[in-house]
C-alpha positions, 0 to 999 in steps of 0.5 A: 942064063939068069939076069938079076936087076937090083932097083932102089928108090933114091932116099927121100931126105927133105931139108928146110931152109930156115932163114930168108937171109942166111940159108943156102945149100951148095952142091957141086956139079959135073960139068958136061959139054952138052948142056945141063940137067937139074931137078928138085922138089920144093914146098913153101908158103912164101910168094917170093924166093930164090930156088937155084943159082949157078954160073954156067961154064964157058962164060955162058952167064948166070942161070937163076930159078926163082919164085915171084908172086907165086910164079916160077921163073927161069932166067939166063942173063948173057952178056952178048945177047938178050936175056932168056926168060921162061915162066910157069905156074901160078899160086905155087906158094900153096904149101904143096910139093912141086917138082921142077925139071930143067934140061938144056941141050946145045941151044935149047932149054926146057922148064917142066913144072910138076912133071907135066911135059904137055905144058913144058916151056922151051926157049932157044939161045944164040950161043950154046948152054953149058952146065955149071960147076957149083949149084946154090939152092935157096940162096947164096952166102953173105960173102958171095961176090956175084951180085946177080945171085943176091940182088934179084929176089929174097932167099927161099924159105921152105923145104926141098927134096929129091935134088938131081944134078946131071941126072945124079941124085944128091945124098943130103945125108952126106951134106949133113956129115960134111962130106959133100957140098956146103950149107948154112941155116938148114934143117936136114932130114926134116921139113919144118913147114907148118900148115897154119890154115889147118885148122882154119882160124878165119871165122865167118867164111874168111879165106885163109892164106899163110906165109912161113911165119903166120896166117892171113884172113881174106874177109872180103864179101863176108860182112866181117872184118879184123885179123880173123874176120871176127867183127861184124861190119854192121850194127846190131840193131836199128837203134844203134844206126839211129844213134849214129845219126842215120835216117830211115832206109835199108840197112844190114843188122847183125843181131849177134855181132861177132856170133855165128848168125850172119847179117840180115837186110831190114828196113829201119824206120827211124822216127822221133819216138820209136825206131821200127825194124821191118823184115819183108817176106815174099808175099805182102800183097792181098791174095785171092783164094778160091777152090780150097777145101779140107781135102785140097787146102790152100797153103802159102809159105813165107820166105823172109830171105833169112834163117829162122835163127836170124829172125828169132834173134831180131824178135828176141832183142826187140821190145815189141813185135807185130805182124798184121793179119787180114782175112777178107771173106765172102761165104768163107769161114775163118776160125769156125768159132765157136765150134772150134773145128779147124778151118784156117790157121797159121804156122809160126815159130817152131812150126807150131799151128795157131788158131787165133787171128790178128787182134786176139790173144794166144790160147783164145780161138777168136778174132779181134771182134770177139774180144771187143764183142763187136762181131757182125753176128754175136753168136760167133767170135769172128766176122767171117764166121757169120758165113754171109754172102757179102764181103767182110773182114777180120783184121788185126795185129799178131803181137805175141813175140814167141809165136812170130814170125808167120811162116805159113797160112792154110785156108780150107773154106773157099770151095762152096758156091759164091765162096771167096776169100782174100788174105794179107800177112804184113811184114814182121815189124819190131821196135826197141833194142832191149840190149842197147840201153840195158844197164846196171848201176853198181853202188858199192865196190863190193857189189858185182854180178855173176854170169856163167864162164866166158868161153872164148878159147881162140877169139874173144871180144868184149864191148860195153859202155860205162860211166863213173866218178870213181878213180879206178875199178874192175869192170869185169874179170874171169879167171882160170887155173893160170889164165885170166881176162880182165878189163879195168879203169886203172886211173882216171885217164887209163883203161887196161885190158889184161889177159894171160893165155899161158904165155904170161900176162899181156897188158894193152893200155889206152891213155886218154888226154881227158879224165874218163871218170867224168860221169859221161858214157864212154865206150870200150871194146877189147879183143883178143885173137890168135894174131892181136890183142887190142883195146879201143876206148871211144874214138882214141887211137886203138892199142894193138899188141902182136901175139907171139908166133909160137906158144899157148893160144887157147884161153882156158877159163873156169870160174864164173864171170864177174861183172862190176867186181872181181874174184881176185880181191881187187877194187870193184867198179862204182858206176854204170855199165850198159850194153855189155856184149861178149863174143856177140852174146848179150848179157842181161844186166838189168834182169840179173841186177834185180836179184843182186844186192848193191846193184840196181837195174838201169842207169839215169842221166843219158842226156848228160852224155848224148844231149849234144846229139839234139841239134837246132834247139831240140831238147834232150828228154830223159827216158828209162831206156835211153833218151829222145830229142824234143823238136817242139821248139825247133824249126827242124824235125827228125830223131835228132832235130836235123831234118829241114822243114821247107816249102815252096812259095808262089807269088802271093803265098803268105804264112802269118803267125799271130802272137798273143795280144798284150793286155792293154791293147786288147782292152783298147786302153789309154796311152798311159795304161799301156805302161803295164806292157812297157816292160815287155820290151823284146830283149832279143831276136834270134832269127834263122832261116834258109831261102832259095829264089831267082826273083827280086825284089822279094819280101822274105820275112816281116815282123810288126808290133802293136806300136807300128814298128817292124823288122823286115828282111827283103831282097833288093832289085839288085839281089842284095839282102836288106835287114830293115828295123823301123823303131819308134825312137831311132826311126828307120835303120837299114843294114845291107849285105851286098856281097853278091846276088842272093837271088842266084838259084842257090840255097842261102842261110841267114841268121839275125841275132840281136841281144840287147843293143848288139846286132849280128847278121850272118849269111852262109855261116859268115859274119857279115855285119855287127851293129850297136843300137843307141837304144832299142825298144822293139816291143809288143810283137803282133805278127810274123809273116813269111812271103806276101804281107796282105795288110800292107797299109803301113809298109814303107815304099821300099818294103811295099815294092818288095811286097808286090809279089811277096816271095817266090821260091823255097823257104826252109827251117824258119825260126824266130826265138822259140817259135817255128812258124813254117813248121807250125803251118805245115805240121800243126795248122789246126792248133797253132795261131797261124794263117796260110794264104795262097799255095804252099807246097812242102818240098825240100829246098836242098833237093830242089837245088841238087835236082836242077837249079836251071829249072828256076824261072824268072816269070811268076807262075801259078804252078811251081815257082821253079817251072815244074808242075806240082801234081800234089794238092797244095795247102790253100787258105784252109787249115787242114788238120786231116792232111797227109803227105804220102810217099814223101 
């Protein structure tokens, strides 16, 4: 006969557990004598959550199935024996559907994940396992008495479906109708879980993960930070690093900030005048070429470990860029001038071929000597084009920014007899940041600058510097039909960032303890992303507002961007704005200000804000674009006058600085006529220096006058420090600092300040002595000596004893009033009135101490006083104006 089979798939009805505290589903079981069988599928974004709880029959104990840190765990807690625990899987909170099967027979229980029987986990118990009467999915009721269900882990938040108990499918529609089981805070016939990582709002390669309510971005190894990996962790230029007080070295710069271009590794050469940015390529050495002809040309391509867009951004934001191009030739033509046939060329930006060489100009097929009319053969425009059999070269700088960088060089004339060439293309070097000091001054409240609409639908960042004396004003504003974005100074101590993306206005306000309208530069950074709205002002605490979890999130603007003014007829801004960036894009305020009435390009007065960055007596010098520190009258050097100038002294080394002789003394006048100079009494001595030595006694510093007075700083035999004044009226005054042995191979800092009759001596930033002179007439300074005094006829016995070997050790950053004698001897020996005797070697005292203080020896040596031989040529007796330190 005929047999008819009727098969039907169980109806797939998903349910959503909404709450982490109240959601649960209670389903009845069918108690079986021989074990239990439960299966279901779940989907969640939460790492933790209780999936299943049941009290096993016959006092077999509770059974729990839960997620912990994304791993599935089954736990049976029996009173009379050890707990049974099985774990399976990893990262099960990935938002995908996962199936769970639990089967128990007699003493054996099996946990199968995602129907993979090959990886199923098994466990055995001493007593039998029985099924339960009631199964709680996702959580337990608040009034449930069994603490084992409520306590071990939070309730489940996510979706479930295809629930089977004892091999019977459970119809969740019946649960919804109230005829089966019980439930709380469930959505039935719906999986309400959202994939919040599709689309991925983590920028710059950030990895997205999520929970039930929000998403998270892992920004590790991206070079960016913030809730959505929007903000670069690097500065936009070497100029910005210099402004942070950094010294020369390798840095990553991100030219477009939060824009799409990644960071680029460069060398920042941070000096007093220009801050150079250097980008190396793969072949900066001198390379020889032979055997190349038009049929077999020699080509070399250059790799800068960066994209063309990154290099273009560096070049465009710089004031000036250059690359050295050198071509050494022997019977090898370069440009074949003036016949203009192609012999050699280089390829630059946009893959364009260029037929001019270093030192020349674009559009002119010449070398530097052609422009200067100094070529070997005046019939040609390059030295190499004379085609001679002896070596010559054409070398110069390629400095037309729109053609840089050099990406390839092609050579075709080294295949003839005795023909040979060698070329060298230097690194790309640029200086200046056109944007960092790019500023505009707004002179009336009605003046403003127009820019295109600010497109920042998902994330927006705005940063700039401002200074003003006005009590309020709008920095910038952009409007949409309903949306808007605005940054303003709303009161002298208050900055407000207002934004509306369709959910109603949001205001982030930062209160300053001091007025911000003090005509000093202040920094603002406002940011909005899908998670936060934030406002940062200077170093004040950042104001952060959480974005709503649901609702509108796209910022839709359509008007022009107003800078320094407003489209909504509010009060405009009076003052200066500079370095304005929107989503990493640099706005050229100066260029726009040149064509806008009521607005002027640039802004003076940078020293009023940044003058305090010039240390140790350095003077702030105002420039059109920024400022610089003049270290002329400072004992220090570097961009902020913070770098020490120090040198090693050997036994017998001396530096003598000769002061200008007073008129009566030079004319050998009578005693009475010296009254002309009597008023020139030195009203103060501001002396500062650092020293490191292991030798006593030592003479550190000696100042003498034309009237046989002196000031001496010595180390006594026991290592104490003595300051000795010899005055014509008061006689000899000795001030001893005996708070320890100062010849202890450590760096000590000494300050001696006399203002009128008051003397203060500080050692290592600690006040050691105060004294008031009865009368002071220290005048007519003749010379200042560091180390051994060679004219020692008038020295008293104690000073003479210390002067026997002078000073052996390291002296650093010596300052006497506005004069830096040690710096003058090392930096300006040909122009300063300074004489050097003996061996003087420039070296860092701090680095010597850090390297190995144990190398200090107590014996005098003609080599390095610290027991290390110095291979460099020292400064001896002669004044060397052509000397240089290479590599240090």
